[in-house]
C-alpha positions in Angstrom: 125.1 17.7 -160.8 128.8 17.2 -161.6 131.1 14.7 -159.8 133.4 17.6 -158.8 130.4 19.3 -157.1 129.4 16.1 -155.4 132.9 15.6 -154.0 132.9 19.2 -152.8 129.6 18.8 -151.0 130.7 15.6 -149.3 133.9 17.3 -148.1 131.9 20.2 -146.6 129.5 17.8 -144.9 132.5 15.9 -143.5 133.9 19.1 -142.0 130.5 20.0 -140.5 130.2 16.6 -138.9 133.7 16.9 -137.4 132.8 20.3 -136.0 129.6 19.0 -134.5 131.5 16.2 -132.7 134.2 18.5 -131.5 131.8 21.0 -129.9 129.2 18.4 -128.8 128.9 16.6 -125.4 132.6 15.7 -125.3 132.2 12.2 -126.8 135.5 12.6 -128.7 137.4 12.6 -125.4 138.7 9.3 -124.0 136.2 7.5 -121.8 138.4 7.7 -118.7 138.7 11.4 -119.0 135.0 11.8 -119.4 134.2 9.5 -116.4 136.4 11.5 -114.1 134.8 14.8 -115.3 131.3 13.3 -114.9 132.1 12.4 -111.3 133.1 15.9 -110.6 136.8 16.0 -111.3 140.0 14.4 -110.2 140.6 13.1 -106.7 143.8 13.2 -104.6 142.2 11.0 -101.9 138.8 9.5 -101.0 137.6 8.2 -97.7 134.3 6.4 -97.0 132.5 5.2 -93.9 130.4 2.1 -94.6 127.7 0.0 -93.0 127.7 -3.4 -94.6 125.7 -6.6 -94.5 128.1 -9.4 -95.2 126.8 -12.7 -96.5 130.0 -14.8 -96.9 133.2 -15.3 -95.0 132.2 -13.7 -91.7 128.4 -13.0 -92.1 126.8 -10.2 -90.1 126.6 -6.5 -89.9 129.9 -4.7 -90.1 131.2 -1.1 -90.1 134.4 -0.1 -91.8 136.3 2.8 -93.3 138.5 3.0 -96.4 141.1 5.7 -96.7 142.6 5.8 -100.2 145.2 8.1 -101.7 146.2 8.1 -105.3 147.9 6.1 -106.7 148.3 3.1 -104.3 148.0 4.1 -100.6 145.3 2.4 -98.6 144.0 1.9 -95.1 141.1 -0.3 -94.2 139.8 0.2 -90.7 137.2 -2.2 -89.2 135.2 -1.7 -86.0 135.2 -5.0 -84.0 133.8 -5.5 -80.6 134.2 -1.8 -79.7 137.8 -1.7 -80.9 139.4 -0.8 -84.2 141.6 -3.0 -86.4 143.3 -1.4 -89.3 145.5 -2.5 -92.2 147.6 0.1 -94.0 149.7 0.0 -97.2 152.1 2.9 -97.6 153.2 2.1 -101.1 156.0 -0.3 -99.9 154.9 -2.2 -96.8 151.8 -3.5 -95.0 151.2 -2.5 -91.4 148.6 -3.8 -88.9 147.2 -1.8 -86.0 145.0 -2.6 -83.0 143.7 0.8 -82.1 146.8 3.0 -82.2 149.2 0.2 -81.4 151.2 -1.3 -84.2 152.0 -5.0 -84.3 155.7 -5.7 -84.6 155.0 -7.7 -87.7 151.9 -7.8 -89.9 150.2 -11.3 -90.1 151.5 -13.2 -93.1 148.1 -13.3 -94.7 148.1 -9.5 -95.1 150.6 -9.8 -97.9 147.5 -10.3 -100.1 146.4 -6.8 -99.2 147.7 -5.6 -102.6 144.6 -6.9 -104.3 142.4 -4.5 -102.3 144.8 -1.7 -103.0 144.4 -2.4 -106.7 140.6 -2.6 -106.5 140.4 0.8 -104.9 142.9 2.3 -107.4 141.0 0.9 -110.4 137.5 1.9 -109.3 138.6 5.4 -108.1 139.9 5.9 -111.7 142.5 8.6 -111.2 145.5 6.3 -110.9 144.7 4.6 -114.3 146.1 7.6 -116.2 149.2 7.9 -114.1 150.6 4.4 -113.9 153.0 2.9 -116.5 152.3 -0.6 -115.4 148.6 -0.5 -116.3 147.1 -0.9 -119.7 143.7 0.7 -120.2 141.5 0.3 -123.3 137.9 1.1 -124.2 135.6 -1.8 -124.7 133.9 -2.2 -128.1 130.1 -2.2 -128.0 130.1 -5.9 -128.8 132.1 -6.5 -125.5 129.6 -4.7 -123.3 127.1 -6.7 -121.2 123.5 -5.5 -121.6 122.5 -2.4 -119.9 125.9 -0.5 -120.0 126.7 2.4 -122.3 130.5 2.0 -122.3 133.3 0.3 -120.6 137.0 0.0 -119.9 139.3 -3.0 -119.7 142.2 -2.6 -117.3 145.2 -4.9 -117.2 148.2 -4.9 -114.9 151.3 -5.8 -117.0 153.3 -7.4 -114.2 150.9 -10.3 -113.5 148.1 -9.9 -116.1 145.4 -9.2 -113.5 142.4 -7.9 -115.4 139.5 -5.6 -114.4 136.4 -4.3 -116.2 134.7 -1.0 -115.5 131.2 -0.3 -116.8 129.5 3.2 -117.2 126.1 4.5 -117.8 125.0 7.0 -120.4 126.2 9.9 -118.2 129.7 8.3 -117.9 129.2 7.4 -114.3 130.9 4.2 -113.0 128.0 1.8 -112.2 129.7 -1.6 -112.1 133.2 -3.1 -111.8 134.6 -6.6 -111.7 138.0 -8.1 -111.1 140.1 -10.4 -108.8 140.1 -9.8 -105.0 141.8 -11.4 -102.1 140.5 -10.6 -98.6 143.0 -12.1 -96.1 141.4 -14.9 -94.0 138.0 -14.1 -95.5 137.6 -15.0 -99.2 139.1 -14.7 -102.6 137.8 -14.9 -106.2 136.2 -12.8 -108.9 134.4 -9.8 -107.4 131.6 -7.9 -109.1 130.3 -4.6 -107.8 127.1 -2.8 -108.8 126.9 0.9 -107.7 123.7 2.9 -107.3 122.0 5.7 -105.5 124.4 8.4 -106.5 124.6 11.6 -104.4 126.8 14.6 -104.2 129.6 14.9 -101.6 131.7 18.0 -101.7 130.9 18.5 -105.3 131.5 14.9 -106.4 128.8 12.5 -107.7 129.4 9.2 -105.9 127.4 6.0 -105.3 126.0 5.5 -101.8 125.0 1.9 -102.4 127.1 -1.0 -103.5 126.1 -4.6 -104.1 129.0 -7.1 -104.3 129.1 -10.7 -105.4 132.1 -13.1 -105.3 132.3 -15.8 -108.0 128.6 -14.9 -108.8 127.5 -15.5 -105.2 126.2 -12.8 -102.8 129.1 -11.4 -100.9 128.1 -8.1 -99.2 125.9 -5.1 -99.5 127.2 -1.7 -98.4 125.7 1.6 -97.5 128.0 4.6 -97.5 127.4 6.7 -94.4 129.9 9.4 -95.3 132.3 10.3 -98.0 135.3 12.6 -97.4 137.1 13.6 -100.6 140.6 15.0 -100.6 141.1 14.8 -96.8 144.2 17.0 -96.1 145.2 14.6 -93.3 145.8 11.8 -95.8 149.4 12.6 -96.6 151.7 9.8 -97.7 153.3 9.8 -94.3 149.9 9.2 -92.6 149.6 5.7 -94.0 152.7 4.7 -92.0 150.8 5.3 -88.7 147.5 4.5 -87.1 144.2 5.9 -88.5 143.3 9.5 -87.6 140.6 10.0 -85.0 137.3 10.6 -86.8 134.0 12.1 -85.7 131.0 10.3 -87.2 
């Protein structure tokens, strides 16, 4: 066997391998793109109604709703003593509502609401490919904790806040961690583990979440309902009270 023939055979084999990768399971695509596809596609907005068992801050059974719209609009509505309290960020300012009534000024502590906006933006994935102020890189296998197939490191350039996203072999987001500030409740490094995936309007989403704060139990949540791409969640809607919902 001549050296020229060997080189030719190796070249053919290299082309064959490249073709197999290109037409395979999509492993050559960036992880972020694969994860969004595995979930069922891109989202414009995502709402979820939650029943939660809270272990720290204000322990007890809570119900709340998150309404999020890409890239950074968020409303958090809590049911308290038969009434609703909601905090909304419209991309510029934070507003606080009791029922449908807006307080003249949001409590100063709500300035930290940005960390919750970021958590939802990072874990919903879509905003990560649209923001110039965010750096996203895939984690090397040596950087992954045991039990995860792949991961992303997310860093905000303005203040260096860092998040980690971990995925299973199907490219579904199964864990996340990063800084969080919950006004008047708690702050620290939050870790979320997602499980019990189900389908809501064509999207594969986790119906259970277990959260720790600085490695201590924080809260467990059960998602009662997801509502992807709610047409009522326009940018303007985050400047007013939450829409009336039917559970």
